[in-house]
N, C-alpha and C positions, 0 to 999 in steps of 0.2 A: 539628063533623065528628069522628066517633069514631076513635080510634086504630086502626091495624091490629092484629090479635091478635098476642100475644107467645108465642113458643115458647122455653122454656128447655131447652137441650141440656146434659146433665151427662155428662162424659166425662173421661178422663185417663189418665196413666200411660204408654201406649204408642201407637204408630201403629195398632195393631190396634183400639183403641177410637176413636181420633181420626179415622181416615180415613172410616169409615162415618158418623161424627158430621158430618164435613164434607160428605159427599155429601147427607145429609138437609138440612143448612143451605142448600146451594145450591138444592135443589128448593123448600124452603119460602119462601125469598126470592123465587124466581121466581113463587110463588103469592100473593105479596103480604103475607106474614107479616113480622113483626119477629123477629129471632133473637138470643138471648144465649146464649153458651157459658159454662157454669160449670165451671171446672177448678181446678188448683192449679199451682204454679210448674213442676212437672215436666211436666205436660200442656201448659202454655203453650208449651214448646219446639216443639210440633207445630202451632202455629196459623198458621204462615207461609202455608200454602196456602188458609186460610179467606178467603171474600170480605170485603172491607173493611167491608161493611155489618153484619157480625156484631160484636156487642159482646162483648168478652172480659172475663170476671169471674173473678178469681183469689180462691179461698176457702181457708181453713185446713182441712186434712184430714190423715189419718195412717193408717198401717197397723200391725197388730200383727206383720206378717211380717218387719220389719226393726228393727235397733237393739237396744240393751241394755235391762236392766230399768228404768232411768229413763225412757228414751224410750217404752217400752211403757206405763209408768204414766201418762205424759202424754197417751196416745192418746185416751182418752174425753173429756178436756178439750178437746183440739184439734178433735175431731169436733163436740163440743157447741158450741164457738165458731163453727165453720163453719156448722152448722145454724141457730143463732141469727142469724148475719149474712145467710144466704140468705133466711130467713123475713122478716127486717126489709125486705130489698129487695123481696121478692115482695108484701109488704103495701102497699108504695108503688106498685109497678107490677106488677099481678097477671097471671101468665101464664095463657094459656088452657089450656095443656098443658105438662107437664114430661116429657122423655124421657131415660132413663139408658142409657148405653152400657157400663157396667161400669167397673171400676177404682175404687180407693178415693176418688179425687177426685170421684166422682159421688154419694158419700154425703150431703154437705150439702144439695144441691138436692133430692134424692129425699126426704131426711128431712124438710126443710121442707115440701115438697109434701104429704107424708103428714100432717103436723101440721095443715096448712091446708086439707086435703081438696081439693086441686087435682087435676083429672084427670091421671093419670100412667101411664106405661108404661115397659117396659124392652125393649131389643134385645140379644139374646145372640148374639154372632158365632160361638161355638164349639159343638161337639156336646155339650159338658158345661158347665153353668152355672158362671160365675166366682163367687168368694166373695160379692162384693157383690150380684150379681144373684140369687144363691141366697137371700140375706137378704130381698130385696125382692120376689121372685117372687109371694108370697102377699099382698103389700101394694099391688099395682098393679092397674090396670083392665084391662091387656092385656100379653101377653108375645109379642114378635115374635122369630122364630128365623131365624138366618142359615144354619145348617147343619141338615140334616134326615136322620135324626131327632135331636132334642135331648132329652137326659135331663132331665125336669122333676119337681119335687116332686108328690106325689100330690094330685090335685084341681086342678092347674094345667093349663090348656090353652094350647098355643102355636100361633101362626100362622106358617107357613113363608113368609117374604117373600124370603129370600136375604140376602146381605150387600151393602149399597149400596156402589157404587164412585163415586169422584169423577168430575166432568165430564171431567177429562183422560184418564181411563181410557175413559169412554164414547165420547170422540172417536175412540178407536182400536178400538172394538168391532168384532170380526170382521175386523180389518185382514188384507189378503191375506198368506198365508204363503209365503215363499220357501223351498222345501225345501233341505236341505243338499246341497252338490255341490262340484265342483272350482273354487271361487271363494271370495272372502272370506265367512266365517261368523262370526256374533256368538253368543257365549255370555254369559248374564247370570247372575251368582252373587249371591244375596240371602240374608241372614241375618235378615230381619225388621227392624223399626225399631231393635232393640237390637244388630244384628250377631250373628255366631255364630262362636266361636273354631274349632269343629270343621271348618267349611267353609274357614277360612283354613289349617287344618292339612292337610287331605286333598285339596282341590280343585286347588291349583297343581301338586303332584306327579302327580296323576291326569291333568291336561291335558298336562303335560310328557312323560308316558309314551305319548302318542298317536304313531302312525306319522308320520314326518317329512313325507310328502306331504299328510297331513291337517293336521298342526300348523302348516304354513306359511300356511294359509288362516284359522287361528283368531284371532279378536279377542276379548278378554275384558273385560267390565265387572264388576268384583268389589267388592262392598260388604264392607268389613272394619272392625272396631273400630279406634279410634284406636291402641290399644296393639299391634295386629297389623299395622297398615297398612304400616309400613316394611319388615318382613321379607317381607311378601307381595309388595310392590312389587319388592323386591330379588330374590326368587326368580324372578318372572316375567322380570325384566330379564336375570338371569344365564342363564336358559334360552331367551333370545331370543324370548319370547312377548310379543306386543303386548297390553298390559293397562292399563286405566284403573282405578286402585284408589282408592276414596273411602269415608269413613265413612258417608255417606248420599247417595243419589241423589235429587235432587228432580225428575228427569225419567224416573222408572221407567216410565211408560206408553210413552214413545218408545223407550226401550232394549228394553223387552219386546216391542213390536210389531216391532222390527227383528231380534230374536233367533231363531236356529234352534233353540235349546235353552235352557231355564232351569233352573238348579240352585238349590234354595231350601229353606228351612224351610217348614213347612205351616201357618203362621199363617192365620187366617181371611181377612184382607185380601189376602194373597198368593194364596190359592186363588181368591178372587173375581176378582182382576185376571187371573189365568191363564185362567179360564173365560170372562170377558167378551172378552178379546183373542183367546184361543184359541192356546195354545202348548204344545208337548211339554215335559215337566218331569221332573226327577229330584228327589224330595222326601226330605229328611232331617229327620223330625219331631224337635222339641226333646224330649229324653228326660225332662226334669224338669217338663214342662207339667203343670198341675194336671189330675188325672183322665185323664191321657194324651190330652188333647183334640186335640193336633196329629195324632195317628194317626187319630182319628175324623174330623178335618177332611179328611184325605187320602183317606179311604176311597172316596168317590164317584169321584174321578179315577182311582184305581187300578183299581177295578172296571170303569170305562168304558174301560180300557186307554189312558188319556190320559197316565198318569204311571207312573214306576217308583218304588216306595218302598224306601228303604234305612234300616233303623233305625240309630240313632247308634252302637250298640255293634258294628255290622257295617260301618260306614263306614270303609273304608280305601282308599288310593290305587289299589290293584290292581283291586278290584271296581268302583270308581267309573269308572276309566279304561275298563274293559270296556263298561260301560253307555253311557258317552259315545260310545265308538267305534261301538257297535251302532246308536245313533240317527243319528250323523252320517254313517254309511256307507250308510244306507238311506233315501233320499229319499221314496219312496212310503210307507213305514212311519211316518216322521216326520210326513208330511202327514196321514196317518190319525190320529195321535195328536193333532195340532193340531185337526182336525175334531171328534174325540171330546171334547176339552177344551171346545170351543165349545158343544157340545150340552149340557154341564153348567151353562152360565152362566145367570145371571138378571140381565140388564142392566136390567130393570125394577124391581129391588129398591128403589131409593130412592123411586120413584113409589109403589110398594106400601106402603111404610112411611109416606110422607106421607099416603096415603089413610087409614091407620089412625089417624094423629094427628088428622086432620080429623073422622074418625068419632067420636072421643072427645068433641069439642065438641058434636056433634049429640046425643050421649047425655046431655051435661051442659050444657044451654043457659043455666044461671045465669050472670049477668054476673060 
């Protein structure tokens, strides 16, 4: 009896790469495939939500973006070691397809697949290709895009599938929205999987500045970095604001579905979750994002009037407080924002990506 086909998913670095990778893994397992995740130690921190059936493979990789001259000099050797290790494993158990989701930990598996001529593709979450995906865009058989339009190298065609969301998000797809009113209201504050200092600086005072009749109803879930957590918690407590402050929420789909308003970075996964669940948002794009891709990610929601965009250099407690008040004091407008967000969603993205994976085998029927 022949083994089920093997899919190798290469991803790492941040939740932005790992969450859509997890979504694809869930669908491919349901379709009877075997799945192996190729990542590095940093990416392995985000594997807790992956199904148990996914084999986790940690490989050596590196980036030129961090470290001193010695560390940078070692980068090619670490990458070469990772590629060699991935190739050896693939020769023993040959994948039918390799899919890269970006981040430097995806280099070894994509590099090995290129050497061994295994069908391969990449998925780019943002409107601007990440560095690794830019390198491989012309060396793969297909390019799937999460945000549209995505800027691609000349001669490369992309297919717009959307950004896959995990099963836990799909379970809350289109969850009924309770508009803000004179009763308990939930605010979710998210800085992406890395957290965001600026949101810890400006959001607590912005909330504290709300009128008292509104503030008494507000409950906050605030994702803050470890180093910011204590001061954020203290600020909320000193201002009598009910707040749950954590470095990472493992139940974002539940918190988002219960929220009247989400204040967030505009990473691709956060945008995908907002549009599949359908929630009003205030977006503060990460100013240092490569190619300003977080602004590009937010574009669709802002144009659809589902979100308000505040650039990082303009994010201050006063303006943010005004926007929060404007949304929480107008239930019908907030409901309209939630419906507009929902209209932007692509809940079928993981299935569409899985179809692309299976189409690659049909094009390459060799065993």
